[in-house]
Steps between C-alpha positions, in 0.01 A plus 500: 500500500326163502348574841361835380352340188333227707371754751352708217322196357358406839391858571343544155290185531455516878627145531743477788431128534669387176860382475685659211847425367701628208371203298130563567319512165263794465257319273512144626570538873321828568232462228539863395338606175649759266305787658620402848859482378463849350363626834792337677746673269337835591560414866867431420526829311367683806714303747827523309455823302569333168295482181420152368388508134198286412703312238715359783212336689503170307862449611395483865427133563653448846576742781872489423428644153361810673795520738750478214318769303490735796868442582602594147270803470536670836751781527 
């Protein structure tokens, strides 16, 4: 799951050169703003076939937060 999440981030931002881990911070390490995070969540919805409510977005601080959410909400 972690590998798919990282691949989706790299594909969405066309940044194959960055090193991402489960502890990578979306705001501090990747410098994503709230609109970019929302766009990224749309990419995850498409990739994983799951709906991510907007109210959940503030909970996503590091990549592992996304992984944990997806693991608990995928059938």
